[in-house]
C-alpha positions in Angstrom: 0.0 0.0 0.0 1.1 3.5 -0.7 2.0 5.8 2.3 0.3 9.1 2.9 2.0 11.9 1.0 4.4 14.3 2.6 2.0 17.2 1.7 -0.7 15.6 3.8 1.7 15.3 6.8 2.9 18.8 6.3 -0.6 20.1 6.2 -1.5 18.3 9.4 1.6 19.7 11.0 0.8 23.2 9.8 -2.7 23.1 11.2 -1.5 21.8 14.5 1.1 24.6 14.6 -1.7 27.1 13.8 -3.8 26.0 16.7 -0.8 25.8 19.0 0.2 29.4 18.3 -3.1 31.2 17.9 -5.2 29.4 20.4 -2.3 29.2 22.8 -1.7 32.9 22.7 -5.4 33.6 22.9 -5.7 31.3 25.9 -2.7 32.9 27.7 -4.2 36.4 26.9 -7.5 35.2 28.4 -6.0 33.5 31.5 -3.6 36.3 32.4 -6.2 39.0 32.1 -7.9 40.1 35.4 -11.3 39.7 33.7 -10.4 36.6 31.7 -10.4 38.4 28.4 -13.8 40.1 28.7 -12.3 43.5 28.2 -11.5 42.7 24.5 -15.0 43.3 23.0 -14.2 41.7 19.6 -12.9 38.4 21.0 -15.4 38.0 23.8 -18.6 38.6 21.9 -19.4 34.9 21.8 -19.0 34.7 25.6 -21.5 37.6 26.1 -23.8 35.9 23.6 -23.7 32.5 25.4 -24.1 34.3 28.7 -27.2 36.1 27.4 -28.7 32.8 26.2 -28.0 31.1 29.5 -28.9 34.1 31.6 -25.5 34.4 33.3 -24.6 37.2 35.6 -21.1 38.9 35.9 -19.6 36.0 37.9 -21.1 33.5 35.5 -19.6 35.4 32.5 -16.1 35.4 34.2 -16.4 31.6 34.9 -17.5 31.0 31.3 -14.6 33.0 29.9 -12.2 31.1 32.2 -13.6 27.8 31.0 -13.1 28.8 27.3 -9.6 30.0 28.1 -8.7 26.6 29.7 -10.2 24.8 26.7 -8.2 26.8 24.3 -5.0 26.2 26.3 -5.8 22.5 26.4 -6.1 22.5 22.6 -2.8 24.3 22.2 -1.1 21.9 24.5 -2.6 18.9 22.7 -1.5 20.3 19.3 2.1 21.0 20.6 2.3 17.4 22.0 1.3 16.2 18.5 3.9 18.3 16.9 6.6 16.8 19.2 5.2 13.4 18.5 5.3 14.0 14.7 9.0 15.1 15.0 9.6 11.9 16.9 8.0 10.0 14.0 10.4 11.7 11.6 13.3 10.4 13.7 12.1 6.9 13.3 9.3 6.4 15.9 5.6 6.0 15.5 3.2 9.0 15.3 -0.1 8.8 17.0 -2.7 11.0 15.3 -5.4 10.1 17.9 -3.9 12.8 20.2 -4.5 15.5 17.6 -7.9 14.1 16.7 -9.0 14.6 20.4 -7.7 18.2 20.3 -9.5 18.9 17.0 -12.7 17.5 18.5 -12.3 20.1 21.2 -11.7 22.7 18.5 -14.9 21.8 16.7 -16.9 21.9 20.0 -15.6 25.3 21.0 -16.0 26.7 17.5 -19.6 25.5 17.3 -20.4 26.9 20.7 -18.9 30.3 19.7 -20.4 30.5 16.2 -24.0 30.2 17.5 -24.0 33.6 19.3 -22.2 35.1 16.3 -25.1 34.0 14.0 -27.7 35.2 16.5 -26.0 38.6 16.7 -25.8 38.7 12.8 -22.0 39.3 13.0 -20.7 38.1 9.7 -17.0 38.8 10.6 -17.2 36.6 13.7 -19.0 33.8 11.7 -16.3 33.9 9.1 -13.5 33.7 11.7 -15.1 30.7 13.3 -15.9 29.1 10.0 -12.2 29.3 9.0 -11.2 27.6 12.2 -13.9 24.9 11.8 -12.7 24.3 8.2 -9.1 23.9 9.3 -10.1 21.5 12.0 -12.2 19.5 9.5 -9.4 19.3 7.0 -6.9 18.1 9.7 -9.4 15.5 10.9 -10.0 14.3 7.4 -6.2 14.0 6.8 -5.7 12.1 10.1 -8.5 9.7 9.0 -6.8 9.1 5.7 -3.5 8.6 7.4 -4.9 6.1 9.8 -6.6 4.3 6.9 -3.3 3.9 5.1 -1.7 2.8 8.4 -4.3 0.1 8.9 -4.0 -1.2 5.3 -0.3 -1.5 5.7 -0.4 -3.4 9.0 -3.3 -5.7 8.1 -2.8 -9.0 9.7 -4.7 -12.3 9.4 -7.6 -12.3 11.8 -7.4 -14.8 14.6 -9.9 -17.7 14.5 -12.6 -17.6 17.2 -12.8 -21.4 17.5 -9.9 -23.8 17.5 -9.1 -25.9 14.5 -11.4 -28.9 14.1 -14.0 -27.8 16.7 -17.6 -28.6 16.0 -20.1 -25.8 15.7 -22.4 -25.0 18.6 -25.9 -26.2 17.6 -28.5 -25.5 20.4 -31.5 -26.9 18.4 -30.1 -30.5 18.1 
């Protein structure tokens, strides 16, 4: 079987690097701010939108912003772990794309949660920003699935028999 092309691996690495940098810096900005990033009106509109839907007060908004900051930091850490794992793969080890897939599922969940209020507020710029991140996550997940499919085809082994050789079949109606 043919291996996954170098372009696909490079694209997976580039997307992981994107989420490491941009979501990592955004998470650090949110978590080091005294109001967890709520002073930046542009980047916190989705938090105010979710807070409006859920009926959150000031403390609830701060806790929600902190939760999104921690989720973004977790995604950045997961993506950086995958980058290190991928460089280990280049040195002769084995890369595990399931780590990145878990982080990208978090990206999809956070993006979907933040695109809803942008749609309700009729903010096309915020919807576009979230759609780009959702598209990047979808492309990376698709490439990871393709890579895993090629890995399974290469390592296909003969299935083990459930019954031993020469055993009679179980027939309850006899």
